[in-house]
One Martini backbone bead per residue (centre of mass of N, CA, C, O) as a GRO file, in nm:
protein
  358
    1UNK     BB    1   0.104   0.031   0.003
    2UNK     BB    2   0.004   0.395   0.003
    3UNK     BB    3   0.088   0.718  -0.005
    4UNK     BB    4  -0.052   1.047  -0.092
    5UNK     BB    5   0.089   1.349  -0.260
    6UNK     BB    6  -0.002   1.690  -0.318
    7UNK     BB    7   0.196   1.971  -0.457
    8UNK     BB    8   0.096   2.231  -0.612
    9UNK     BB    9  -0.115   2.134  -0.829
   10UNK     BB   10  -0.118   2.190  -1.185
   11UNK     BB   11  -0.366   2.224  -1.464
   12UNK     BB   12  -0.338   2.273  -1.818
   13UNK     BB   13  -0.551   2.358  -2.106
   14UNK     BB   14  -0.389   2.573  -2.226
   15UNK     BB   15  -0.566   2.844  -2.080
   16UNK     BB   16  -0.693   2.626  -1.894
   17UNK     BB   17  -0.747   2.600  -1.544
   18UNK     BB   18  -0.832   2.308  -1.368
   19UNK     BB   19  -0.587   2.308  -1.166
   20UNK     BB   20  -0.519   2.492  -0.839
   21UNK     BB   21  -0.305   2.427  -0.617
   22UNK     BB   22  -0.296   2.127  -0.505
   23UNK     BB   23  -0.345   2.002  -0.166
   24UNK     BB   24  -0.279   1.650  -0.078
   25UNK     BB   25  -0.323   1.407   0.190
   26UNK     BB   26  -0.283   1.046   0.188
   27UNK     BB   27  -0.313   0.782   0.367
   28UNK     BB   28  -0.246   0.477   0.446
   29UNK     BB   29  -0.560   0.323   0.379
   30UNK     BB   30  -0.725   0.552   0.273
   31UNK     BB   31  -1.055   0.707   0.212
   32UNK     BB   32  -1.089   0.937  -0.059
   33UNK     BB   33  -1.304   1.204  -0.165
   34UNK     BB   34  -1.393   1.365  -0.466
   35UNK     BB   35  -1.604   1.655  -0.449
   36UNK     BB   36  -1.826   1.769  -0.716
   37UNK     BB   37  -1.897   1.929  -0.980
   38UNK     BB   38  -1.897   1.979  -1.289
   39UNK     BB   39  -1.573   2.115  -1.361
   40UNK     BB   40  -1.384   2.113  -1.080
   41UNK     BB   41  -1.133   1.874  -1.121
   42UNK     BB   42  -1.153   1.575  -1.012
   43UNK     BB   43  -1.076   1.392  -1.255
   44UNK     BB   44  -0.807   1.524  -1.318
   45UNK     BB   45  -0.680   1.458  -1.046
   46UNK     BB   46  -0.696   1.152  -1.081
   47UNK     BB   47  -0.523   1.143  -1.343
   48UNK     BB   48  -0.268   1.250  -1.206
   49UNK     BB   49  -0.233   1.014  -1.010
   50UNK     BB   50  -0.233   0.788  -1.239
   51UNK     BB   51  -0.081   0.915  -1.517
   52UNK     BB   52  -0.279   1.031  -1.754
   53UNK     BB   53  -0.160   1.301  -1.645
   54UNK     BB   54   0.029   1.596  -1.656
   55UNK     BB   55   0.163   1.828  -1.479
   56UNK     BB   56   0.239   2.159  -1.502
   57UNK     BB   57   0.264   2.167  -1.183
   58UNK     BB   58   0.420   2.014  -0.938
   59UNK     BB   59   0.373   1.737  -0.697
   60UNK     BB   60   0.389   1.369  -0.691
   61UNK     BB   61   0.344   1.136  -0.422
   62UNK     BB   62   0.459   0.793  -0.335
   63UNK     BB   63   0.595   0.690  -0.065
   64UNK     BB   64   0.798   0.951  -0.108
   65UNK     BB   65   0.778   0.939  -0.425
   66UNK     BB   66   0.844   1.071  -0.720
   67UNK     BB   67   0.586   1.042  -1.008
   68UNK     BB   68   0.561   1.233  -1.256
   69UNK     BB   69   0.737   1.030  -1.469
   70UNK     BB   70   0.537   0.803  -1.425
   71UNK     BB   71   0.359   0.545  -1.497
   72UNK     BB   72   0.090   0.367  -1.407
   73UNK     BB   73   0.250   0.103  -1.377
   74UNK     BB   74   0.482   0.228  -1.195
   75UNK     BB   75   0.269   0.321  -0.966
   76UNK     BB   76   0.063   0.101  -0.891
   77UNK     BB   77  -0.232   0.138  -1.025
   78UNK     BB   78  -0.598   0.119  -1.007
   79UNK     BB   79  -0.878   0.156  -1.236
   80UNK     BB   80  -1.221   0.267  -1.216
   81UNK     BB   81  -1.466   0.315  -1.443
   82UNK     BB   82  -1.765   0.442  -1.550
   83UNK     BB   83  -1.775   0.225  -1.819
   84UNK     BB   84  -1.579  -0.027  -1.712
   85UNK     BB   85  -1.400  -0.141  -1.959
   86UNK     BB   86  -1.480  -0.402  -2.101
   87UNK     BB   87  -1.436  -0.700  -2.269
   88UNK     BB   88  -1.678  -0.824  -2.481
   89UNK     BB   89  -1.518  -1.108  -2.578
   90UNK     BB   90  -1.489  -1.164  -2.274
   91UNK     BB   91  -1.503  -1.327  -2.009
   92UNK     BB   92  -1.505  -1.276  -1.683
   93UNK     BB   93  -1.244  -1.431  -1.616
   94UNK     BB   94  -1.074  -1.285  -1.834
   95UNK     BB   95  -1.109  -0.998  -1.738
   96UNK     BB   96  -0.990  -1.031  -1.453
   97UNK     BB   97  -0.707  -1.190  -1.562
   98UNK     BB   98  -0.559  -1.015  -1.785
   99UNK     BB   99  -0.326  -0.867  -1.635
  100UNK     BB  100  -0.179  -1.132  -1.557
  101UNK     BB  101  -0.129  -1.235  -1.841
  102UNK     BB  102   0.051  -0.991  -1.928
  103UNK     BB  103   0.267  -1.074  -1.688
  104UNK     BB  104   0.300  -1.403  -1.696
  105UNK     BB  105   0.115  -1.561  -1.535
  106UNK     BB  106   0.016  -1.843  -1.436
  107UNK     BB  107  -0.270  -2.011  -1.500
  108UNK     BB  108  -0.321  -2.132  -1.215
  109UNK     BB  109  -0.294  -1.861  -1.061
  110UNK     BB  110  -0.517  -1.714  -1.205
  111UNK     BB  111  -0.750  -1.903  -1.125
  112UNK     BB  112  -0.720  -1.867  -0.822
  113UNK     BB  113  -0.757  -1.554  -0.810
  114UNK     BB  114  -1.026  -1.537  -0.956
  115UNK     BB  115  -1.187  -1.711  -0.755
  116UNK     BB  116  -1.142  -1.529  -0.508
  117UNK     BB  117  -1.267  -1.272  -0.624
  118UNK     BB  118  -1.545  -1.389  -0.704
  119UNK     BB  119  -1.630  -1.462  -0.418
  120UNK     BB  120  -1.615  -1.176  -0.294
  121UNK     BB  121  -1.815  -1.057  -0.548
  122UNK     BB  122  -2.031  -1.261  -0.647
  123UNK     BB  123  -1.916  -1.421  -0.949
  124UNK     BB  124  -1.904  -1.733  -0.985
  125UNK     BB  125  -2.176  -1.781  -1.167
  126UNK     BB  126  -2.041  -1.570  -1.416
  127UNK     BB  127  -1.754  -1.651  -1.543
  128UNK     BB  128  -1.887  -1.759  -1.839
  129UNK     BB  129  -1.969  -1.475  -1.910
  130UNK     BB  130  -2.061  -1.204  -2.075
  131UNK     BB  131  -2.108  -0.873  -2.028
  132UNK     BB  132  -2.394  -0.865  -2.181
  133UNK     BB  133  -2.508  -1.086  -1.951
  134UNK     BB  134  -2.507  -0.851  -1.750
  135UNK     BB  135  -2.545  -0.651  -1.510
  136UNK     BB  136  -2.449  -0.352  -1.396
  137UNK     BB  137  -2.340  -0.455  -1.121
  138UNK     BB  138  -2.168  -0.687  -1.234
  139UNK     BB  139  -1.985  -0.518  -1.415
  140UNK     BB  140  -1.868  -0.351  -1.185
  141UNK     BB  141  -1.743  -0.591  -1.031
  142UNK     BB  142  -1.551  -0.674  -1.255
  143UNK     BB  143  -1.390  -0.412  -1.259
  144UNK     BB  144  -1.300  -0.439  -0.965
  145UNK     BB  145  -1.164  -0.717  -0.993
  146UNK     BB  146  -0.947  -0.628  -1.198
  147UNK     BB  147  -0.815  -0.436  -0.992
  148UNK     BB  148  -0.766  -0.631  -0.747
  149UNK     BB  149  -0.579  -0.860  -0.875
  150UNK     BB  150  -0.317  -0.672  -0.875
  151UNK     BB  151  -0.247  -0.550  -0.605
  152UNK     BB  152  -0.234  -0.253  -0.544
  153UNK     BB  153  -0.155   0.051  -0.387
  154UNK     BB  154  -0.389   0.198  -0.564
  155UNK     BB  155  -0.720   0.314  -0.578
  156UNK     BB  156  -0.928   0.423  -0.861
  157UNK     BB  157  -1.242   0.616  -0.877
  158UNK     BB  158  -1.461   0.701  -1.161
  159UNK     BB  159  -1.770   0.719  -1.120
  160UNK     BB  160  -1.883   0.399  -1.097
  161UNK     BB  161  -2.222   0.461  -1.038
  162UNK     BB  162  -2.362   0.652  -1.261
  163UNK     BB  163  -2.506   0.398  -1.437
  164UNK     BB  164  -2.687   0.344  -1.198
  165UNK     BB  165  -2.931   0.283  -1.013
  166UNK     BB  166  -3.028   0.379  -0.707
  167UNK     BB  167  -3.032   0.102  -0.560
  168UNK     BB  168  -2.753   0.004  -0.671
  169UNK     BB  169  -2.580   0.228  -0.556
  170UNK     BB  170  -2.626   0.158  -0.259
  171UNK     BB  171  -2.513  -0.129  -0.274
  172UNK     BB  172  -2.226  -0.053  -0.384
  173UNK     BB  173  -2.139   0.117  -0.147
  174UNK     BB  174  -2.134  -0.114   0.057
  175UNK     BB  175  -1.925  -0.288  -0.095
  176UNK     BB  176  -1.692  -0.087  -0.098
  177UNK     BB  177  -1.673  -0.052   0.206
  178UNK     BB  178  -1.618  -0.349   0.274
  179UNK     BB  179  -1.363  -0.382   0.102
  180UNK     BB  180  -1.196  -0.169   0.251
  181UNK     BB  181  -1.208  -0.303   0.532
  182UNK     BB  182  -1.056  -0.561   0.427
  183UNK     BB  183  -0.799  -0.427   0.261
  184UNK     BB  184  -0.675  -0.136   0.314
  185UNK     BB  185  -0.658   0.044   0.054
  186UNK     BB  186  -0.571   0.299  -0.108
  187UNK     BB  187  -0.830   0.550  -0.184
  188UNK     BB  188  -0.980   0.714  -0.478
  189UNK     BB  189  -1.285   0.905  -0.507
  190UNK     BB  190  -1.526   0.997  -0.757
  191UNK     BB  191  -1.790   1.253  -0.710
  192UNK     BB  192  -2.127   1.424  -0.712
  193UNK     BB  193  -2.232   1.250  -0.467
  194UNK     BB  194  -2.285   1.324  -0.139
  195UNK     BB  195  -2.396   1.059  -0.024
  196UNK     BB  196  -2.168   0.884  -0.120
  197UNK     BB  197  -1.941   1.029   0.030
  198UNK     BB  198  -2.054   1.005   0.324
  199UNK     BB  199  -2.077   0.675   0.329
  200UNK     BB  200  -1.747   0.593   0.239
  201UNK     BB  201  -1.565   0.800   0.387
  202UNK     BB  202  -1.302   0.929   0.567
  203UNK     BB  203  -1.263   1.162   0.347
  204UNK     BB  204  -1.342   1.497   0.215
  205UNK     BB  205  -1.300   1.670  -0.100
  206UNK     BB  206  -1.406   1.982  -0.173
  207UNK     BB  207  -1.471   2.112  -0.493
  208UNK     BB  208  -1.368   2.436  -0.664
  209UNK     BB  209  -1.248   2.549  -0.939
  210UNK     BB  210  -0.972   2.359  -0.889
  211UNK     BB  211  -1.027   2.345  -0.577
  212UNK     BB  212  -0.994   2.304  -0.230
  213UNK     BB  213  -1.225   2.401   0.005
  214UNK     BB  214  -1.252   2.117   0.171
  215UNK     BB  215  -1.120   1.897   0.434
  216UNK     BB  216  -1.284   1.603   0.575
  217UNK     BB  217  -1.493   1.461   0.745
  218UNK     BB  218  -1.817   1.403   0.716
  219UNK     BB  219  -1.883   1.563   0.975
  220UNK     BB  220  -1.724   1.824   0.919
  221UNK     BB  221  -1.862   1.910   0.641
  222UNK     BB  222  -2.152   1.915   0.771
  223UNK     BB  223  -2.122   2.067   1.058
  224UNK     BB  224  -1.828   2.234   0.961
  225UNK     BB  225  -1.842   2.443   0.741
  226UNK     BB  226  -1.644   2.697   0.591
  227UNK     BB  227  -1.867   2.739   0.365
  228UNK     BB  228  -2.140   2.788   0.173
  229UNK     BB  229  -2.067   2.589  -0.045
  230UNK     BB  230  -2.041   2.340   0.137
  231UNK     BB  231  -2.314   2.358   0.279
  232UNK     BB  232  -2.478   2.332   0.009
  233UNK     BB  233  -2.352   2.058  -0.106
  234UNK     BB  234  -2.416   1.944   0.179
  235UNK     BB  235  -2.714   1.799   0.164
  236UNK     BB  236  -3.056   1.654   0.210
  237UNK     BB  237  -3.164   1.900   0.172
  238UNK     BB  238  -3.075   2.196   0.145
  239UNK     BB  239  -2.964   2.449   0.286
  240UNK     BB  240  -3.071   2.738   0.449
  241UNK     BB  241  -3.077   3.095   0.372
  242UNK     BB  242  -3.065   3.394   0.585
  243UNK     BB  243  -3.102   3.731   0.587
  244UNK     BB  244  -2.917   3.965   0.804
  245UNK     BB  245  -2.855   4.131   1.124
  246UNK     BB  246  -2.670   4.285   1.372
  247UNK     BB  247  -2.739   4.322   1.733
  248UNK     BB  248  -2.537   4.513   1.959
  249UNK     BB  249  -2.529   4.497   2.335
  250UNK     BB  250  -2.265   4.465   2.479
  251UNK     BB  251  -2.293   4.118   2.575
  252UNK     BB  252  -2.509   4.130   2.342
  253UNK     BB  253  -2.658   3.929   2.066
  254UNK     BB  254  -2.836   3.953   1.755
  255UNK     BB  255  -3.030   3.802   1.493
  256UNK     BB  256  -3.202   3.980   1.237
  257UNK     BB  257  -3.523   3.878   1.086
  258UNK     BB  258  -3.705   4.110   1.072
  259UNK     BB  259  -3.902   4.012   1.357
  260UNK     BB  260  -3.670   3.810   1.414
  261UNK     BB  261  -3.483   3.664   1.690
  262UNK     BB  262  -3.136   3.552   1.735
  263UNK     BB  263  -2.928   3.423   1.947
  264UNK     BB  264  -2.602   3.491   2.050
  265UNK     BB  265  -2.309   3.455   2.146
  266UNK     BB  266  -2.120   3.649   2.350
  267UNK     BB  267  -1.870   3.662   2.157
  268UNK     BB  268  -2.018   3.812   1.924
  269UNK     BB  269  -2.046   4.092   2.065
  270UNK     BB  270  -1.725   4.144   2.060
  271UNK     BB  271  -1.694   4.106   1.722
  272UNK     BB  272  -1.976   4.235   1.641
  273UNK     BB  273  -2.132   4.474   1.472
  274UNK     BB  274  -2.369   4.672   1.417
  275UNK     BB  275  -2.486   4.571   1.087
  276UNK     BB  276  -2.386   4.307   1.024
  277UNK     BB  277  -2.370   4.102   0.739
  278UNK     BB  278  -2.558   3.803   0.726
  279UNK     BB  279  -2.590   3.441   0.707
  280UNK     BB  280  -2.823   3.191   0.787
  281UNK     BB  281  -2.789   2.848   0.861
  282UNK     BB  282  -3.042   2.583   0.794
  283UNK     BB  283  -3.132   2.273   0.872
  284UNK     BB  284  -3.405   2.070   0.860
  285UNK     BB  285  -3.346   1.908   1.141
  286UNK     BB  286  -3.354   2.213   1.304
  287UNK     BB  287  -3.660   2.230   1.236
  288UNK     BB  288  -3.937   2.291   1.460
  289UNK     BB  289  -4.245   2.185   1.517
  290UNK     BB  290  -4.489   2.382   1.707
  291UNK     BB  291  -4.676   2.575   1.963
  292UNK     BB  292  -4.431   2.765   1.907
  293UNK     BB  293  -4.305   3.063   1.790
  294UNK     BB  294  -4.297   3.096   1.456
  295UNK     BB  295  -4.488   3.205   1.207
  296UNK     BB  296  -4.640   2.992   0.948
  297UNK     BB  297  -4.660   2.854   0.616
  298UNK     BB  298  -4.748   2.597   0.414
  299UNK     BB  299  -4.633   2.510   0.084
  300UNK     BB  300  -4.472   2.223   0.102
  301UNK     BB  301  -4.515   1.858   0.061
  302UNK     BB  302  -4.257   1.585   0.117
  303UNK     BB  303  -4.272   1.263   0.101
  304UNK     BB  304  -3.995   1.006   0.210
  305UNK     BB  305  -4.121   0.806   0.427
  306UNK     BB  306  -3.958   0.848   0.722
  307UNK     BB  307  -4.014   1.140   0.604
  308UNK     BB  308  -4.091   1.504   0.595
  309UNK     BB  309  -4.092   1.780   0.376
  310UNK     BB  310  -4.133   2.122   0.490
  311UNK     BB  311  -4.236   2.421   0.354
  312UNK     BB  312  -4.174   2.745   0.482
  313UNK     BB  313  -4.357   3.055   0.524
  314UNK     BB  314  -4.222   3.377   0.610
  315UNK     BB  315  -4.102   3.690   0.675
  316UNK     BB  316  -3.789   3.576   0.633
  317UNK     BB  317  -3.892   3.333   0.438
  318UNK     BB  318  -3.746   3.014   0.381
  319UNK     BB  319  -3.812   2.676   0.513
  320UNK     BB  320  -3.696   2.350   0.598
  321UNK     BB  321  -3.864   2.069   0.736
  322UNK     BB  322  -3.806   1.775   0.933
  323UNK     BB  323  -4.050   1.523   0.952
  324UNK     BB  324  -4.162   1.265   1.103
  325UNK     BB  325  -4.291   1.082   0.887
  326UNK     BB  326  -4.633   1.094   0.767
  327UNK     BB  327  -4.740   1.377   0.762
  328UNK     BB  328  -5.061   1.571   0.795
  329UNK     BB  329  -4.986   1.795   0.613
  330UNK     BB  330  -5.081   2.106   0.441
  331UNK     BB  331  -5.117   2.327   0.223
  332UNK     BB  332  -5.179   2.630   0.425
  333UNK     BB  333  -5.094   2.568   0.688
  334UNK     BB  334  -5.073   2.669   1.021
  335UNK     BB  335  -4.767   2.739   1.196
  336UNK     BB  336  -4.493   2.658   1.414
  337UNK     BB  337  -4.143   2.752   1.489
  338UNK     BB  338  -3.816   2.627   1.563
  339UNK     BB  339  -3.463   2.677   1.646
  340UNK     BB  340  -3.162   2.539   1.702
  341UNK     BB  341  -2.906   2.731   1.810
  342UNK     BB  342  -2.651   2.528   1.805
  343UNK     BB  343  -2.700   2.483   1.471
  344UNK     BB  344  -2.623   2.746   1.380
  345UNK     BB  345  -2.513   2.929   1.090
  346UNK     BB  346  -2.254   3.174   1.001
  347UNK     BB  347  -2.215   3.413   0.726
  348UNK     BB  348  -2.049   3.600   0.521
  349UNK     BB  349  -2.193   3.779   0.266
  350UNK     BB  350  -1.936   3.840   0.089
  351UNK     BB  351  -1.739   3.569   0.122
  352UNK     BB  352  -1.881   3.291   0.264
  353UNK     BB  353  -1.762   3.269   0.538
  354UNK     BB  354  -1.739   3.135   0.832
  355UNK     BB  355  -1.852   3.219   1.164
  356UNK     BB  356  -1.730   3.211   1.476
  357UNK     BB  357  -1.939   3.209   1.779
  358UNK     BB  358  -1.755   3.107   2.032
   0.00000   0.00000   0.00000
């Protein structure tokens, strides 16, 4: 296995700078996900680690060794692609064992290792089938098996589940997580799906316009996002933002939105002047419907099985509340709500950076 480190890595295609001074350290055996929207540079970053692209500037190290000039084979990495990239004329067993055949491994050893991989990935019953005779999930497992059999130092996954239906994506996430727990091989995973990233990663690097906006554990990027961009990108439904200003008097400060006041920690009164323009971030699970608090009207009701998302309209704007179960609310109903103060997030309206209120 290997650790991976990128130091001030930049990649340009002509005049377009796709990766901008990326710094990233991945520990031996760690599972790190590059998360972001299309065009943010995450796949290019993966290709730079793989050796499929050369950096314009910066250094890439594996196990302390500079690998900028090394081929993918010399780096000993294995990549699982979005489109599986299976050989259509080869049976499953041949697809899985092909890289060993190219290396001149004995036929008996190839059969042994293919059988072991097939058992781990539940592919034993389909080893004699062609890729066209498999389901999408089976094809993806064959692609993973082909990468695994090489026993590389680093696994690289380029949006491997994007062609699968929703239920199968969830199943494959669990399988990838289990495989990593068993093998503990350094892995870099690329996706635009934040649920996917949260469920399988040791750490997540949220990317924006060729840079890493924040890197941290799933809990850190969800609970303590550094910027509005990260807060907005992580979480379903998205976090709501409400604009308001600070009113500070002595050792007390409030955040005022229309006619509603939200208490701030005493430290905020010492650091924020009256009139400071902020935006308050509120996640749906922290908005509580009750018989007290702020008056609102229900605009939209969205049942999603174990919970219901209720969009509230009030004088300060719109908020989404997550209500347990199949709530009996209807659009137009009048309700009241409160917000848990300890979960409120505040961001500078100009820069988008989070302000620590502690």
